C-alpha positions in Angstrom: 0.0 0.0 0.0 2.8 2.4 0.8 4.4 1.9 -2.6 1.3 3.2 -4.3 2.2 6.7 -3.0 5.7 6.5 -4.4 4.5 5.6 -7.9 1.7 8.2 -7.8 -1.1 5.6 -8.0 -4.3 6.5 -6.2 -5.6 4.3 -3.4 -9.1 3.1 -4.2 -11.5 0.5 -2.6 -10.6 -1.9 -5.4 -6.8 -1.4 -5.1 -6.9 -2.1 -1.4 -7.9 -5.7 -2.2 -4.6 -6.4 -4.0 -2.7 -7.2 -0.7 -5.4 -9.7 0.3 -5.3 -11.4 -3.1 -1.6 -11.7 -3.2 -1.5 -13.1 0.3 -4.3 -15.6 -0.4 -2.6 -16.8 -3.6 0.8 -17.2 -1.8 -0.9 -19.0 1.1 -2.7 -21.4 -1.3 0.5 -22.2 -3.1 2.3 -22.8 0.2 -0.5 -25.2 1.4 -0.3 -27.2 -1.8 3.5 -27.5 -1.7 3.6 -28.4 2.0 0.9 -31.0 1.7 2.6 -32.5 -1.4 5.8 -32.5 0.6 4.2 -34.5 3.4 2.8 -37.0 1.0 6.2 -37.5 -0.7 8.0 -37.6 2.6 5.8 -40.5 3.7 6.9 -42.3 0.6 10.6 -41.5 0.4 11.5 -40.9 4.1 14.2 -38.5 2.8 13.7 -34.8 3.0 15.7 -33.9 -0.1 14.0 -36.6 -2.3 10.6 -35.4 -0.9 11.3 -31.8 -1.8 12.4 -32.7 -5.3 9.4 -34.9 -5.8 6.9 -32.4 -4.4 8.3 -29.7 -6.7 8.0 -32.0 -9.7 4.4 -32.8 -8.8 3.0 -29.6 -7.4 5.5 -26.9 -8.5 4.3 -26.5 -12.1 0.6 -26.3 -11.2 1.4 -23.7 -8.6 3.6 -21.7 -11.0 1.0 -21.8 -13.8 -1.8 -20.8 -11.5 0.2 -17.8 -10.3 1.2 -16.9 -13.9 -2.3 -17.0 -15.3 -3.5 -14.9 -12.3 -0.8 -12.4 -13.1 -1.8 -12.3 -16.7 -5.4 -11.8 -15.7 -4.5 -8.8 -13.5 -2.3 -7.5 -16.3 -5.3 -7.5 -18.6 -7.0 -5.0 -16.2 -4.8 -2.3 -17.6 -7.1 -2.2 -20.6 -10.1 -1.3 -18.5 -11.7 2.1 -18.9 -12.9 2.1 -15.3 -10.4 4.2 -13.3 -10.6 2.2 -10.1 -10.0 -1.1 -12.0 -7.3 0.4 -14.2 -5.4 1.6 -11.1 -5.4 -1.9 -9.6 -2.4 -2.6 -11.7 0.7 -0.8 -10.5 2.1 1.7 -13.0 5.6 0.2 -12.8 4.5 -3.2 -14.2 3.7 -2.0 -17.7 5.2 0.6 -19.9 3.7 4.1 -19.2 3.0 4.6 -22.9 0.9 1.5 -23.0 -1.3 2.7 -20.1 -1.6 6.1 -21.6 -2.6 4.7 -25.0 -5.3 2.6 -23.5 -6.9 5.3 -21.4 
């Protein structure tokens, strides 16, 4: 939230939800990776092997889920609604792209 003031981005009711969304997505990825690690640890009984196996089995799905979510948020820069448009931090996309869309 404090960074929005540094990049001259207004704080709106919609933009305040960004922190919660990022936290929830990170927490969900952590839960999936930790639960997969526990499953693999019961099989291998070795921490290193369990970490490698859990990243092989759950790493890609967690990565692609986060990637598609980021792409979805990136698409909000095309919105003509100012509060939705300002949900995306200005530093992520080129300023000229944001100005040409609005």
